NUGUVEX-515442 format. One record per residue (C-alpha): x, y, z negated. Coordinates in steps of 0.25 Angstrom, whole numbers, plus 5000, padded with zeros to 4 digits. Each point is the difference from the previous one (the first is absolute). Layout:
NUGUVEX-515442
{{X; Y; Z}},
...
This chain:
NUGUVEX-515442
{{5158; 5217; 5046}},
{{5006; 5001; 5014}},
{{4997; 5012; 5007}},
{{5001; 5006; 5013}},
{{5010; 5011; 5003}},
{{4988; 5009; 5001}},
{{4993; 4993; 4986}},
{{5014; 5001; 4995}},
{{5003; 5016; 5001}},
{{4986; 5005; 4997}},
{{5000; 4992; 4987}},
{{5013; 5006; 4995}},
{{4996; 5013; 5002}},
{{4999; 5008; 4987}},
{{4990; 5014; 5003}},
{{4987; 5003; 5006}},
{{4999; 4990; 5013}},
{{4988; 4995; 5011}},
{{5002; 4988; 5004}},
{{4995; 4998; 5014}},
{{4997; 4985; 5002}},
{{4994; 4994; 5011}},
{{4990; 4988; 5001}},
{{5005; 4987; 4994}},
{{5013; 5008; 4996}},
{{5002; 4994; 4986}},
{{4994; 5012; 4994}},
{{4996; 4995; 4986}},
{{5014; 4992; 4999}},
{{5008; 5013; 5001}},
{{4991; 5005; 4989}},
{{5001; 4990; 4992}},
{{5014; 5000; 5001}},
{{5001; 5014; 4998}},
{{4995; 4999; 4987}},
{{5009; 4990; 4996}},
{{5011; 5009; 5005}},
{{4996; 5010; 4990}},
{{4998; 4991; 4987}},
{{5017; 4995; 5004}},
{{5007; 5015; 5002}},
{{4992; 5002; 4985}},
{{4986; 5006; 5003}},
{{4990; 4994; 4988}},
{{4989; 4991; 5008}},
{{4990; 5006; 4992}},
{{5003; 5014; 5004}},
{{4997; 4995; 5014}},
{{4986; 5003; 5007}},
{{4999; 4992; 5014}},
{{4985; 5003; 5005}},
{{4994; 4989; 5008}},
{{4986; 5001; 5007}},
{{4997; 4985; 4996}},
{{5000; 4995; 4987}},
{{5006; 4986; 5007}},
{{5010; 5007; 5005}},
{{5004; 5006; 4987}},
{{4999; 4985; 4994}},
{{5009; 4995; 5011}},
{{5010; 5013; 4998}},
{{4999; 4995; 4985}},
{{5004; 4985; 5004}},
{{5011; 5004; 5008}},
{{5006; 5009; 4991}},
{{5000; 4992; 4988}},
{{5008; 4989; 5009}},
{{5010; 5011; 5004}},
{{5002; 5006; 4988}},
{{4997; 4989; 4989}},
{{4992; 5011; 4993}},
{{4988; 4993; 4995}},
{{4986; 5007; 5007}},
{{4998; 5010; 4988}},
{{5011; 5007; 5003}},
{{4994; 5006; 5012}},
{{4987; 5006; 4995}},
{{4998; 5011; 5012}},
{{5001; 4991; 5011}},
{{4986; 5002; 5003}},
{{4989; 5008; 5009}},
{{4998; 5013; 5000}},
{{4986; 4998; 4993}},
{{5005; 4989; 4991}},
{{5012; 5011; 4995}},
{{4991; 5011; 5001}},
{{4991; 4993; 4990}},
{{5010; 4996; 4991}},
{{5002; 5015; 4998}},
{{4987; 5002; 4999}},
{{4997; 4992; 4990}},
{{5010; 5006; 4992}},
{{4997; 5014; 4999}},
{{4985; 4999; 5005}},
{{4997; 5006; 4986}},
{{5004; 5014; 5006}},
{{4989; 5000; 5011}},
{{4990; 4996; 4990}},
{{4998; 4984; 5002}},
{{5001; 4991; 4989}},
{{5007; 4985; 4999}},
{{4998; 4991; 5005}},
{{4998; 5007; 5015}},
{{4992; 4991; 5009}},
{{5002; 4999; 5015}},
{{4988; 4998; 5008}},
{{5000; 4990; 5010}},
{{4994; 5002; 5014}},
{{4989; 4991; 4994}},
{{4998; 5010; 4988}},
{{5003; 5013; 5010}},
{{4987; 4994; 5009}},
{{4992; 4999; 4989}},
{{5001; 5015; 4993}},
{{5000; 5006; 5015}},
{{4986; 4993; 5002}},
{{4995; 5003; 4987}},
{{5003; 5014; 5003}},
{{4993; 5001; 5014}},
{{4988; 4993; 4994}},
{{5000; 5013; 4991}},
{{5002; 5009; 5010}},
{{4991; 4992; 5008}},
{{5008; 4999; 5013}},
{{4999; 4989; 5008}},
{{5008; 4988; 4998}},
{{5007; 4998; 5014}},
{{5008; 5010; 4994}},
{{5005; 4994; 4990}},
{{5015; 4995; 5007}},
{{5003; 5014; 5007}},
{{4998; 5007; 4989}},
{{5011; 4990; 4990}},
{{5009; 5003; 5012}},
{{4998; 5015; 5001}},
{{5003; 5000; 4985}},
{{5011; 4992; 5001}},
{{5006; 5007; 5011}},
{{4998; 5013; 4993}},
{{5007; 4996; 4989}},
{{5013; 4993; 5008}},
{{5001; 5014; 5008}},
{{5005; 5008; 4985}},
{{4988; 5009; 5001}},
{{4987; 4994; 5000}},
{{4992; 5014; 5000}},
{{5008; 5004; 5013}},
{{4998; 4988; 5005}},
{{4985; 5001; 4998}},
{{4999; 5013; 5006}},
{{5005; 4995; 5013}},
{{4992; 4988; 5000}},
{{4990; 4998; 5010}},
{{4986; 4996; 4995}},
{{4994; 4986; 4996}},
{{4989; 5003; 4999}},
{{4988; 5008; 4994}},
{{5007; 5003; 4986}},
{{5012; 5007; 4996}},
{{5013; 4990; 4997}},
{{5005; 5011; 4989}},
{{4988; 4996; 4992}},
{{5002; 4986; 5001}},
{{5016; 5001; 4997}},
{{4999; 5008; 4989}},
{{4991; 4990; 4993}},
{{5005; 4989; 5004}},
{{5013; 5005; 4993}},
{{4991; 5005; 4988}},
{{4994; 4987; 4999}},
{{5014; 4992; 5001}},
{{5006; 5010; 4989}},
{{4987; 4999; 4991}},
{{5003; 4983; 5000}},
{{5016; 5003; 4998}},
{{5003; 4993; 5014}},
{{5008; 5004; 5014}},
{{4998; 4994; 5012}},
{{5011; 4994; 5009}},
{{5001; 5015; 5005}},
{{5000; 5008; 4987}},
{{5013; 4993; 4997}},
{{5010; 5007; 5008}},
{{4993; 5012; 5002}},
{{4997; 5001; 4983}},
{{5015; 4995; 4999}},
{{5004; 5014; 5011}},
{{4994; 5009; 4990}},
{{5006; 4995; 4988}},
{{5012; 5000; 5005}},
{{4999; 5015; 5009}},
{{4992; 5007; 4986}},
{{5008; 4994; 4988}},
{{5015; 5004; 5000}},
{{5004; 4991; 4991}},
{{4995; 4989; 5006}},
{{5007; 5001; 5013}},
{{5014; 5004; 4994}},
{{4999; 4987; 4992}},
{{4997; 4989; 5013}},
{{5011; 5009; 5006}},
{{5010; 4998; 4991}},
{{4995; 4988; 5000}},
{{5000; 4994; 5013}},
{{5015; 4999; 5006}},
{{4997; 4996; 5013}},
{{4986; 4999; 5008}},
{{4998; 4991; 5012}},
{{4987; 4997; 5009}},
{{4998; 4990; 5010}},
{{4989; 5004; 5012}},
{{5004; 5014; 4998}},
{{4993; 5002; 5013}},
{{4986; 4998; 4994}},
{{5003; 5008; 4990}},
{{4987; 5011; 4998}},
{{5003; 5016; 4993}},
{{4995; 4994; 4988}},
{{5011; 4990; 4999}},
{{5009; 5010; 5005}},
{{4998; 5009; 4990}},
{{5001; 4990; 4990}},
{{5014; 4995; 5004}},
{{5004; 5016; 5001}},
{{4997; 5002; 4986}},
{{5006; 4988; 4996}},
{{5014; 5002; 5005}},
{{5006; 5008; 4993}},
{{5016; 4996; 5003}},
{{5000; 5000; 5017}},
{{5002; 4983; 4999}},
{{4987; 4996; 5009}},
{{5003; 4988; 5009}},
{{4988; 5000; 5012}},
{{4998; 4988; 5008}},
{{4990; 4998; 5011}},
{{4996; 5001; 5014}},
{{4993; 5011; 5007}},
{{4997; 4992; 5012}},
{{4993; 4992; 4991}},
{{4991; 5011; 4994}},
{{4985; 4996; 5001}},
{{4991; 5005; 4989}},
{{5000; 5012; 5005}},
{{4984; 4998; 4998}},
{{4999; 4996; 4985}},
{{5010; 5013; 4997}},
{{5013; 4996; 5002}},
{{5010; 5012; 5007}},
{{5012; 4996; 5009}},
{{5004; 5014; 4999}},
{{5006; 4997; 4986}},
{{5010; 4989; 5007}},
{{5002; 5009; 5013}},
{{5004; 5012; 4993}},
{{5008; 4994; 4990}},
{{5014; 5005; 5004}},
{{4994; 5014; 4998}},
{{4995; 4998; 4989}},
{{5011; 4996; 4992}},
{{5012; 5005; 5007}},
{{5010; 4993; 4993}},
{{4996; 4987; 5004}},
{{5005; 4989; 5009}},
{{4994; 4994; 5012}},
{{5003; 4983; 5000}},
{{4994; 4992; 5012}},
{{4996; 4986; 5000}},
{{4998; 4995; 5013}},
{{5003; 4986; 5001}},
{{4985; 4990; 5000}},
{{5002; 4988; 4992}},
{{4988; 4995; 5004}},
{{4995; 5001; 5013}},
{{5007; 4996; 5014}},
{{5007; 5011; 5007}},
{{4991; 4998; 5013}},
{{4989; 5006; 4989}},
{{5008; 5009; 4993}},
{{5004; 5008; 5015}},
{{4985; 5001; 5002}},
{{4995; 5004; 4990}},
{{5010; 5011; 5000}},
{{4996; 5005; 5014}},
{{4986; 5000; 4993}},
{{5005; 5009; 4989}},
{{5007; 5011; 5009}},
{{4987; 5006; 5004}},
{{4999; 5007; 4987}},
{{5007; 5013; 5000}},
{{4999; 5001; 4985}},
{{5011; 4990; 4996}},
{{5013; 4996; 4993}},
{{5009; 4994; 5011}},
{{5007; 4987; 4999}},
{{5003; 4990; 5008}},
{{4994; 4986; 4996}},
{{5007; 4986; 5003}},
{{5001; 4985; 4999}},
{{5009; 4991; 5001}},
{{4989; 4988; 5002}},
{{4997; 4999; 5015}},
{{4991; 4990; 5005}},
{{4987; 5008; 4997}},
{{4988; 4998; 5010}},
{{4990; 5012; 5001}},
{{4986; 4996; 5009}},
{{4989; 5009; 5002}},
{{4986; 4996; 5005}},
{{4988; 5007; 5006}},
{{4986; 4994; 4999}},
{{4985; 5005; 5005}},
{{4994; 4996; 4987}},
{{5004; 4998; 4985}},
{{4996; 4986; 5000}},
{{5010; 4999; 5012}},
{{5010; 5005; 4991}},
{{4998; 4993; 4989}},
{{5000; 4986; 5008}},
{{5014; 5005; 5007}},
{{5005; 5003; 4985}},
{{4997; 4986; 4994}},
{{5006; 4993; 5013}},
{{5013; 5008; 4995}},
{{4998; 4995; 4988}},
{{4996; 4985; 5001}},
{{5011; 5000; 5011}},
{{5012; 5005; 4992}},
{{4995; 4991; 4987}},
{{5001; 4987; 5011}},
{{5015; 5007; 5000}},
{{5003; 5000; 4984}},
{{4994; 5013; 4995}},
{{4991; 5000; 4989}},
{{4986; 5007; 5002}},
{{5006; 5006; 4985}},
{{5011; 5008; 5008}},
{{4989; 5005; 5009}},
{{4992; 5014; 5000}},
{{4990; 5007; 5006}},
{{5001; 5015; 4998}},
{{4987; 5012; 5003}},
{{4998; 5013; 4999}},
{{4986; 4999; 4995}},
{{4994; 4987; 4991}},
{{4987; 4998; 5010}},
{{5011; 4996; 5009}},
{{5003; 4987; 4993}},
{{4986; 4994; 5003}},
{{5004; 4992; 5014}},
{{5012; 4995; 4994}},
{{4994; 4995; 4989}},
{{4990; 4994; 5008}},
{{5009; 4994; 5009}},
{{5009; 4994; 4988}},
{{4988; 4993; 4996}},
{{4996; 4995; 5013}},
{{5014; 4993; 5001}},
{{5002; 4995; 4986}},
{{5011; 5011; 4995}},
{{5001; 5004; 4986}},
{{5001; 5017; 4998}},
{{5001; 5009; 4989}},
{{4997; 5013; 5001}},
{{5008; 5010; 4992}},
{{4999; 5014; 4994}},
{{4985; 4998; 4997}},
{{4995; 5000; 4985}},
{{5012; 5000; 4988}},
{{5001; 4989; 4991}},
{{4995; 5009; 4989}},
{{4988; 5004; 5009}},
{{4994; 4984; 5001}},
{{4987; 5000; 4993}},
{{5005; 4988; 4989}},
{{5013; 5008; 4997}},
{{4991; 5013; 4998}},
{{4991; 4992; 4991}},
{{5012; 4995; 4991}},
{{5006; 5013; 5000}},
{{4988; 5008; 4996}},
{{4999; 4991; 4988}},
{{5014; 5005; 4995}},
{{4997; 5013; 5003}},
{{4987; 5000; 4995}},
{{5009; 4995; 4986}},
{{5010; 5011; 5001}},
{{4992; 5013; 5006}},
{{4988; 5002; 4993}},
{{4994; 5011; 5008}},
{{5004; 4991; 5013}},
{{4983; 5000; 5004}},
{{5005; 4994; 5013}},
{{5006; 4987; 4995}},
{{4990; 4998; 4988}},
{{4986; 5001; 5010}},
{{5009; 4990; 5010}},
{{5001; 4990; 4988}},
{{4987; 5002; 4992}},
{{4994; 4990; 5011}},
{{5011; 4993; 5005}},
{{4996; 4988; 4999}},
{{4987; 5002; 4999}},
{{4994; 5004; 4985}},
{{4987; 5004; 5006}},
{{5002; 5015; 5000}},
{{4998; 5008; 5012}},
{{4997; 5015; 5004}},
{{4990; 5003; 4991}},
{{5006; 4994; 4986}},
{{5014; 5008; 5006}},
{{4990; 5012; 5000}},
{{4995; 4996; 4986}},
{{5012; 4998; 4995}},
{{5006; 5015; 5005}},
{{4988; 5006; 4992}},
{{5009; 4994; 4987}},
{{5012; 5010; 5005}},
{{5004; 5011; 4990}},
{{5010; 5010; 5004}},
{{5012; 4998; 5002}},
{{4995; 4985; 5004}},
{{5002; 4991; 5008}},
{{4990; 4987; 5005}},
{{5007; 4992; 4992}},
{{5000; 5008; 4986}},
{{4987; 5002; 5004}},
{{4997; 4985; 5001}},
{{5007; 4999; 4986}},
{{4991; 5008; 4995}},
{{4988; 4994; 5005}},
{{5005; 4985; 4993}},
{{5005; 5004; 4987}},
{{4984; 5008; 4998}},
{{4995; 4986; 5007}},
{{4993; 5010; 5010}},
{{4999; 4988; 5011}},
{{4991; 4987; 5003}},
{{5006; 4988; 4994}},
{{5005; 4994; 5011}},
{{5007; 5012; 5007}},
{{5006; 5004; 4985}},
{{5007; 4985; 4998}},
{{5007; 5003; 5015}},
{{5005; 5013; 4996}},
{{5004; 4997; 4988}},
{{5007; 4987; 5006}},
{{5006; 5010; 5011}},
{{5005; 5010; 4989}},
{{5006; 4990; 4992}},
{{5009; 4994; 5012}},
{{5004; 5014; 5004}},
{{5005; 5003; 4985}},
{{5006; 4987; 4998}},
{{5008; 5001; 5012}},
{{5005; 5015; 5000}},
{{5013; 4996; 4991}},
{{5003; 4988; 5007}},
{{5010; 4999; 5011}},
{{4995; 4999; 5016}},
{{5002; 4989; 5003}},
{{4994; 4993; 4988}},
{{4987; 5010; 4999}},
{{4999; 4997; 5016}},
{{4998; 4985; 4995}},
{{4991; 5003; 4990}},
{{4991; 5008; 5008}},
{{4998; 4987; 5010}},
{{4997; 4990; 4989}},
{{4990; 5009; 4993}},
{{4992; 5005; 5012}},
{{5002; 4987; 5007}},
{{5005; 5009; 5011}},
{{5003; 4989; 5008}},
{{4988; 4995; 5001}},
{{4996; 5013; 5005}},
{{5009; 5001; 5010}},
{{4994; 4986; 5003}},
{{4987; 5006; 5002}},
{{5004; 5012; 5011}},
{{5011; 4994; 5007}},
{{4996; 4998; 5014}},
{{5006; 4986; 5003}},
{{5008; 4990; 4992}},
{{5015; 5007; 5008}},
{{4995; 5014; 4996}},
{{4998; 4994; 4985}},
{{5015; 4996; 5001}},
{{5005; 5012; 5005}},
{{4994; 5007; 4988}},
{{5004; 4990; 4990}},
{{5014; 5003; 5006}},
{{4997; 5016; 5000}},
{{4998; 4999; 4983}},
{{5011; 4989; 5000}},
{{5009; 5012; 5005}},
{{4993; 5009; 4992}},
{{5005; 4993; 4987}},
{{5013; 4999; 5004}},
{{5002; 5014; 5004}},
{{4994; 5003; 4984}},
{{5010; 4992; 4995}},
{{5011; 5011; 5003}},
{{4994; 5009; 4990}},
{{4999; 5001; 4985}},
{{4987; 5007; 5000}},
{{4988; 5004; 5006}},
{{5004; 5015; 5003}},
{{5011; 4997; 5006}},
{{4995; 4990; 5009}},
{{4990; 5009; 5004}},
{{5006; 5011; 5001}},
{{5007; 4992; 5011}},
{{4989; 4993; 5008}},
{{4997; 5015; 5001}},
{{5011; 5006; 5006}},
{{5001; 4989; 5010}},
{{4994; 5007; 5011}},
{{5010; 5000; 5011}},
{{5002; 4985; 5004}},
{{4989; 4995; 5005}},
{{5007; 4992; 5011}},
{{5009; 4994; 4992}},
{{4990; 4996; 4991}},
{{4992; 4993; 5013}},
{{5014; 4993; 5004}},
{{5003; 4994; 4985}},
{{4986; 4998; 4998}},
{{4995; 4992; 5012}},
{{5001; 4987; 5008}},
{{5010; 5001; 5010}},
{{4996; 5000; 5017}},
{{5000; 5012; 5009}},
{{5000; 5012; 4996}},
{{4989; 5010; 5004}},
{{5004; 5016; 4994}},
{{4997; 5014; 5003}},
{{5016; 5007; 5006}},
{{4997; 5008; 4987}},
{{5001; 4987; 4991}},
{{5009; 4995; 5006}},
{{5012; 5009; 4996}},
{{5014; 4995; 4994}},
{{4995; 4985; 5006}},
{{5005; 4991; 5011}},
{{4997; 4989; 5007}},
{{5006; 4992; 5011}},
{{4990; 5003; 5011}},
{{4992; 5011; 5001}},
{{4986; 5002; 5007}},
{{4999; 5016; 5001}},
{{4984; 4999; 5006}},
{{4990; 5012; 5003}},
{{5013; 5009; 5007}},
{{4988; 5010; 5006}},
{{4998; 5014; 5001}},
{{4991; 5004; 4990}},
{{5004; 4987; 4991}},
{{5015; 5002; 5000}},
{{5002; 5012; 5001}},
{{4986; 5002; 4991}},
{{4989; 5009; 5007}},
{{5002; 5009; 4986}},
{{5015; 5002; 5005}},
{{4998; 5005; 5013}},
{{5002; 5014; 4999}},
{{5007; 5003; 4989}},
{{5016; 4999; 5004}},
{{5005; 4996; 4985}},
{{4987; 4989; 5000}},
{{5005; 4995; 5013}},
{{5013; 4999; 4996}},
{{4997; 4992; 4988}},
{{4993; 4990; 5009}},
{{5011; 4997; 5007}},
{{5008; 4998; 4986}},
{{4989; 4990; 4997}},
{{5002; 4992; 5013}},
{{5015; 4999; 4998}},
{{4997; 4994; 4986}},
{{4992; 4991; 5007}},
{{5011; 4996; 5010}},
{{5011; 5000; 4990}},
{{4992; 4988; 4990}},
{{5004; 4991; 5012}},
{{5014; 4992; 4998}},
{{5001; 4993; 5014}},
{{4985; 5001; 5009}},
{{4993; 5011; 5000}},
{{4987; 5000; 5010}},
{{4993; 5013; 5002}},
{{4987; 4999; 5006}},
{{4986; 5008; 5004}},
{{4986; 5000; 5005}},
{{4992; 5007; 5008}},
{{4989; 4997; 4995}},
{{4997; 4999; 4983}},
{{4989; 5003; 4992}},
{{4991; 5006; 5010}},
{{5008; 5008; 5006}},
{{5012; 5002; 5010}},
{{5012; 5006; 4999}},
{{5013; 5000; 5007}},
{{5016; 4994; 4996}},
{{5005; 5008; 4989}},
{{5010; 5010; 5005}},
{{5011; 4994; 4991}},
{{5000; 4989; 5007}},
{{5004; 5009; 5013}},
{{5012; 5006; 4992}},
{{5005; 4985; 4997}},
{{4999; 4993; 5011}},
């Protein structure tokens, strides 16, 4: 693998190190080369923990390592995300925490259902459901839930601590963990059980962490708990730290030298993506952030074009953007190489209207993850119900999908047949065995239970095909699809689901991996949607690149967002967000603002003043 001089020095250093990698500087390339170098120098791949922030990045790193080393992918079991790595630890030792095997990971869908049940039980208005789920997630990721809840502002006419405790009790009784529990419970295991901690410290000869600027307090604590010998190699860019709103703490990155005194700092400053005009302009912007690690980013590419536009309304702004797109397309640049980026989702509307009016196809990134789509949820719920008999959310979803004449009243009746420790499925099995139901309902439920029992020991792809056939799911899909195009897109999703299932030997492994995929939304949309102009929030665009980028809505109260205006730390994060948006562009960068948007007037963003 060819490396720049900067990359080579970082790769060959043994011991703790921080690589301060500018945008487009090839940090993933350096990280992969580092693992290959370690293996060449006697380190066993099974003893190297390489943490990435998305499953797609982990898969890509494994693919590159297979090419570089000639070793099979199975030799890299610890190239994973934080959540995936911690789940491997948790599933092995969960009995120490009082859980049984297999442990179920609750998806976003399961979480939402459970929190809704609890709010109903507490007689809390359903409008608080999302705020409660976010607060619980933030509490866990803080590493100290009770302390976080004590300082959390009041959400409504109830005590958050009561909701949190009930939620955790329900999860434990269902032998389940949610996404955030995975990290917190793995931390508890490593912190409180010395023998477990010592075993993993002895096992990992080297720990590498990608996107280190995005790690939160809990992830930082986990890294320290696993680090036995000081061989820590972290890569990231504090200039691109944009996830403070969900708990990441850039201070871990900024204070690395102080926390790891023997560490060496490397800087990768050459941008291989963007033209130098774009790199220089982005550098100029980020200099306004006082809290940053210094580096001088540059590019050997030239010919970059930066243009700004200011308009009265967002409709005029949209016309300008689409006009520029059409002009560039006539010069040979395809629409799928163009991206429109904005701070907040509502900004997309005038651009969607303008694109439709001109007949230009577009796609929305970072909206709904693949495993959250209706048809995917339906089929995966059948599989989950087969593996986890107490998974009420999955069983309740499939009990009337497709229609079997089982509405809310019948479900209420079925729930009345529960005994202590039963799930809904257990109650249904009892009702069927004792023939307590009307013949038509009885026959439908016998058929459903038979299907669930039949697929339990099948391989995932075979199980999916069996479900599709036995319940005529394609007929059901046709009935609720809005258009032929919608139906085609949904059937393609199912084909993708079958392909995903074919990679696993059993349902449990498949369900666990599917539940762990929460970080990859932008990439999933990138792979599974027809090509066209990309519309995306700036947050969802991180890691992507386009030949042409339009950063729209560059106004005060929007970018920077009004919520960040009173805090210097949050204002710096907004500036980093602008930096990320600008450095997605390879050659053409357009920045625009409008006086009038969504019924209010705003002046142009201070960030435009800082770069012009």
